[in-house]
Structure formats: structure tokens, C-alpha cells
Phi, psi and omega in degrees: 000130180288144178282162178295331177295318179292321179296316180295313180301315181297317180295320178290326178290321177301315180299318179296316181298318180296319179296317180297318179298317177297321179298316177297317182301310186282332183266340182242300186296315183261005184297313184303315183295310182298312184293318180299314180296313183295311186293316179295322179296321179291320178296317180299317183296315179296319179297320180292327178292325176292318179299319179300319180295318182293323183294343176285345177286147178289332179218132181300336177296342180287357182305324183289344180263354185258095185292324182295317177296315178300323178295322177294321179295316179300315179298319180296318179298311184283331177291321184261355179058057181220185178234149180231136176229138174246122186238141180270184183297337181267013177069021176272134178282110183275327185208139179215134176218130182227154176279351170122005185223011188237020187275314187273098182260135173290175184302319183296320180290325179294322177298316179294322179297316180293324178295317179294322181295316179297320178294319177295325178297331180276006178089012182247122178292136186224158179208138176220148176250128179230159180237133178301123186296332185265314188257348178080005179292146180258143176227153172239128179250124182241132176243124181238122181291143172255113193249152170239087192073238176259010183258125181286127180259343182156191182224156171245121181251128179245125175249116191242116178288140180258003184298329181296332180290317178294321176301317179297317178298320177297317178298315180297325179297314178299316177299320183290326177299316179295314180298321180297314177301313181295317182297318181295317182293312179297318180294324174301312181294313184292315182296322177297318180291318179292321178299319178294320183298320180279319188285323184300311178299321178294325178296318178299316180296321178298314180297323180296318180299320177298320178296319178297320180299330179274355180094010180273075188280347185279344182279152182225158175266131176296156179303124184264300181198181180259006181270193184299324180292322176298321179294321177299318177297321177296320178294326177296315176299319176298320179296321179298317178298318177297316181293322180295314179298317180297323178296314179298314181296322178293325176294319176297322179298315179302315177294316184293312181297319178304315180293316183293325179283323181296320184296308180294327180293319180295316179295318181297316181292319182296311183292326176296317176298317179299318178299318184289323190259334190238303192259022180297334180264359181252101188298323182294309178299318183300318179297317181296313181295322175295328176295319177297318179298315179296316183297313184290325175299317177295320177298316179297319180294325181291321179297310181298320182292323175301313180299314181294319180298313181296319179298317179292317179296315182283343175275351183075019178276001182245133178246152181278143173246088185288131177209169178268140180208161181263120178296324181299312182293321181295310182292328177293323177291316181295323178302312179299321181296313182291324182287335175287323183272333183246078188295330183266003180235159184235140176247115179257136178255123184250114178076005182277313183295336180271356184277123183251354183296144173262131186255166179243139177160179177276107191301315184293321179291321177294323179297321179294325176299314181296317180299316180295314180294315178293318180296324177294319179296314178298323182296329181256019177248154177280159183302329182269005182260148180254158176244134179249142170242114184247145179235126182235109181285141172242191185299306183242358183221168172238124179270127183246130176238135174249112189248136171233168179247029187277214189279349178076181183235137177296146183304321181288346180266342188303315186286356181245000187298332182271001179281145179296143179072356186277137177224121184285176180274147174277179177298326181276004174092352182276160179287147176289160179270187182088181185263348182072029179254338188302311182287333176293323175296315178303313181301314181299318182292318180292323177296321180296326179278353177056049180238153176287150180203166179182187180216140176230128184199162174214134186303126178088358186232017176088177188218144172236115169263135182222155172202167181241145175238149185274143177285162179300324184265017186283346180055042177245160181238159179258000000 
């Protein structure tokens, strides 16, 4: 398989070769045709303008008295290196001007000259190309009738040497040979340099991808350039940072989940053995120990359920069941649930009881969002602090905020709070407890609902998690 460097170099060299071939075709192969057509056309145009001036004379014989016309003819002759003859109807040469090389014509050329003259005398513009029989020079003879209405007054004969065209072509051939050699050498060097310039960064990115595939997430690509390849390298570095962070978080998750699972399992087993061996006959102790077993079993169930829920959500195995529901009824029920379980903490509803709007969404999933956010707020609040859930209606949505007065979130942690397994730092600098899955579940559910959400916080000053839900009449789809 050819490398991208070889492909780029080969492609650029093919382009250069195609350009050189086209240059040779147009400058050498087709030069005679192009140049002849253009040059003869220009000579004809100038000759016709002289004929127009002559036709204004009452008699063609007056040409010898018209200095302005003669001056134009002389300029025309010396600029184009040709000869001009004006002949009357009796084949008398009234005027002749030559650049100096076309007077002595051999028989073949004289026959062509006479043929062109006769056709022009009959009112027909004529042209013939002839070759000097001895020297091989080519000439073009052009005859243009000089008319007075429909009456022929005479003819203007132009004899144009074509040798200069061949001389030009020969010069161009030499120039093109030199240009071709220079172009090939320069293009070889430039294409090699350009192919390296493009291929080397791509090779670096490819090698970096191989390192990531082997789990070497700590390595980075140095700044390459500011173009698209440089941006790709930056994205690769960003991906490496994300993979490295994810790797660390997964290792922490394994340790945390192991710890979280081990603790309730140890307690369940310890209290179960104690029940069996020691306190089976003591009802009071038995009830307490059974309570611990039930509580730890529930904690264990919640951990496993969080892991399974997040896996199903992120795998796309969960679909939304959109329905209409009352936010006021949902939050009133949730408030009762939390206040029964959190006797020393308070959940305040702000603007919720006055809210009459019916919302759209998956009721069970939205309820899970509230449980996770409110539970998270209680977890990070002190016993004497309250948690607020506020509802602010807008035109097509209702903005819901869950506010706490807890320890807040560090600035560097805010952009990561919704990532799975992520746990921010506490005020004392230690990592938070838990599995770091609750907010990741919230994010997945709100993403499925296609609604905006976010977090606002400052360390030591509390946190606000917010999201919006669509009203029944919002005419939006999921």
C-alpha cells in the first residue's frame, strides 16, 4: 500500500506533467495555426481600413497625391514586414511599397500573385499561400478589391512573409525545453517538501492514535500548525485528555464501587451472623440489626440500579414514553417522600404550588431526575440547611431550579459534574463519596428530552442545578 506521502508527491508531479504537456501543445503544436490566424486576421483588418480610405477617392489614380494614405501604408508595411501594391483595372501598378525582400518573385509565386489579382478584380477577396521553390520560404498573398459602389476601381495586393512565425516557434521550442527542465526540477523539490509537510503531521497523528489504542493516554502531540491538520492534532490531544481522565475515573469507580459494595455486604453478613448466633432471642437488638440489614440492602440495590440505569441510557436501550403531567402534583409527592426520609432537613417549593401548566415528558424519567438532584442537594447540605425547588414559567417552557446552601462546586469541577464516575472535591480538598453516577443519569435523561440544562455554583456558597421542561402547548417534538 502506498503511503500518503507517495500519493501526494505522485499527484503533484502528474499535475505538473499535464501542465507541461498542455504548454507544449499550445505553444508548439498549435502555434502555427493560432499565430497564422491571428496575424493574417490583423493584416487583413489593417488592409481593409486602407482600402476604405482609398475608396473615398474619386479616382484610384489619385493615390500618389494622397500623402496621408501613403504614410499609413508605409507605417503598415514596415510594422508588418510585408509589401503592398495598388493595381488599377488595366493591371497597371499605381503604387508599390515593400519592406525590402519581396520584389523578385519566381514563376510559381508570380502565378499565384496573378491569380489572386484576377479574383480581386472580379470583386472577390482572395488569399493564397505559396512556398518559394528554391529557399522554402512561405508567403501569404491577399487580394482586396477597391470598389466604387458595385464598380471595381482596382485591387490592393498584400504579400506577407511567414518566415517570422517559424522563427518564433523555433525560439519558443528552445525556451520551452529550458522551462520544462526548470519546472521539473523545481516541482520535484516543491512537491517533495509539500508532501512531507502534509504527510508528517498525519503520520504523527496516526502514531498518537496507536498509542491511545495501547492505553498510553498521557502522551500528547506538539503544536503542528494552525490549519485543519493542526486542529485535528488539537482534537486528538483533547481526546487523549478525555481518555486519560476517563481511565482515571474508571479506576476510581472500580475502587469506589468495590468499597461501596463491600461495606453493605460486610454489614449484612455480620449482622446476619450475629442474629443467627447471638441476638436471636433479644427482640430489640434483633429489630435494630434487621433494620441495618434492610438499610444496607437498599443501599446496595441503589448502587447496582444506578449502574444498570446509566448503562441502559447510554446504550440507547431506553425509550421515552411522552405524556402530559402536572409538575405541581409530582413535586408535592416528592416533597412528602423526602421529608419523611430526611427528618432534619427541609424541602421548600418556590412558585410550584401556583403553577397550573401541564408539561410534556416521560413522567417516570423526570421524576428520577428530581430524585437524583434533590437527593444530591440534601447529601451536600448541612442538617439545618434547606433545599429549594423553584419553578419559573416562560413562553413555551418552565424553568426548574434545585438550589442548596451546601459546600458548592469548585470552578475546575463544574464542567465535569455531569460526567459519569466523576466526583468533585470537597472544601477540605478530598474527593466526594458515592459512585458519581447520579448526575450522569440526569444528563442522559435530559439529553433524551432535548431540553437545556446546566449548573451554577461557587465553592462554599451553594449550588443551583437547572433545566427546562416543555409545556403542553409548546408544539415541540422529542
